[in-house]
N, C-alpha and C positions, 0 to 999 in steps of 0.2 A: 481435422480442422479445429476441434475443441482444444486440443493441446496448444495450437498456435494462438488461439484467442486467450486462453487462460495463462499458460506458462510463458510463452514468448512475449505477448503483449503485457501481461502482468509484470514480468521481469523488467521490461523496458520502462514501464511507468514507475516502478520502484527505483530504477537507475536515475530517471529524471528527477524523482523526489529527492534522492540522495544528492544529486547535482545542485538542486536549488538550496538545500541545506548547506552545502559547501559554499555556495555563493553568499549565504547569510553569514557564514563565518568570516569570509573575506571582507564583506561589507562592514561587519562589526569591528574588525581590525582596522580598517581604513577610517571609520568614524570614531574609533577609540571608545568602544563600550563593550561590556561583557555580553557576548552573543547569547548566553544562556538565559538572559532576561526574556528573550523571544520565546522560550519554551512555554511560558505561561501566558503569552499574548493570545488575544482572541478578538474577533470583530464585533461581537455583541456580548453583553453580560450573561445571556442565557445559553451560550454555546460552549462547546468543549474548547480548551486551550490547544495550542499547536501541538504540544506533546501528545495529547490524546488523539488528535487528528492523525498523526503519524502512526501511532500504535494501532489504531483501527484500520488504517490503510493496509498495513502489513498483515493484520489478522484477516481482513476481508479476503485477500487473495490466497494466503497460505491455508487458511481453514476451508475456503471454498474449494481449492484444489484437493486438499486432504480428504474432504468429505466425498468428493466425486470419485476419487481413486482409492477410497477406503484405506486411508493411512492415518486416521485420527490418533492411532496409538504411537506413531513415530514423528508426527509433526512437531516442530520445536515449540516448546512451551515458554511463554514469557510472563513474568509476574507483574508487568506494567509498572515497574519501579524506575523507569528512565526519568532523569531530571535534566540532563544536558543534551545539547545538540549532538555531541559525540556519542552519547548513549543511544540516541535515535538512529544515527548512522550505523552504529553497530547492530542494532535490531534490524535495520533494512538489510545489511549484509548477511545476517543470519537467515533472514527470510529468503534472500536471493540464493543462498546456498541450498536451502531446502528445495526451492523450485528447480534448481539445476539438477537435483537428484531424481526428478520425475521424468519419466519417458513417455513418448507418444503412445506406446502400446498400453500403458496403464489406463488410457481413456477409452479403450475398446469397450463397447457396451454401455457407454455413459448415457446414451439416449434412453435406454431401458431402465437404468439404475434410478431408484427413488432416493432422493436426498432431502433432508430437512435440518432444522436446527432445534435445540432444546426449547427455544422460545415459541416455536410454531405448534406446540401442543399436539404432536404426532402427525401433523399434516406434512406432505411432501410435494416435491416437484421433480421433474426429470433432471438428470445430471446436466444436460444441455441448458435447460431453463435455469437451473441454479447458478451456473456460471454467467450466462448471458443476462439474466434479469435480476440477479441478486449480488453475486460476488463482484463482478466488474463494475456495475454502477456504484457500489459502495467504495471500491478502490478509487474510482474517478472522483466521486464526491469528496472524499477525505483528502485526496491529493490536491484537488482544486482548492479546497478550503485552506490547506497548508500554504499553497501558492499565494492565495489572496491575503492571508495573514502576513506573510513575509513582504509582499508588495505594499500592503498598507503601512508597514513599518519601515519603508524606504529601501528595501532590498531591490536592487536593479535586476528584476526578472521580467521576462516577457513571454509571449506566446511560444516562441521557439524553445525556451527552457522547458515549458510544459510538454510540448510535443516531442522534443528530442530529435535526434538525427533521423532522417528518413532514408530508406534503402534505395536511393535514387541510382539509376544505372544509365 
């Protein structure tokens, strides 16, 4: 189940994030402005700009998964040098490629595995707790903030863009 929550749902949210960035490009073309001005947009002066929101969204899920499946040595490294919307889309694609390389079997024993971050001063949580209470909430927070920045700037995105397609049968 943790694989489904982390990799399948994480990938879906990144695909949705990519789609709203593509909508931003289309919106900018229609309105005749450089879409890349949106990369530095923010909702409040003390918050990260859109570019950083996307970087953190990608890092939240890729590093969350990598920590839980013990792949920190091979997870894609990003220098956080993206400046354009196309750069951000490329980073999302790179993150999606990494997530696609992770198998369900790699999550075996995640409940017993202790996981932390350098900022936690040696404290840890279980792998399940790390994904459910830390990695996914961060992914959702930064994806939602990106969505809100774009919506605030006139990009025609709605709830369905955030949710993406549902596996209706």
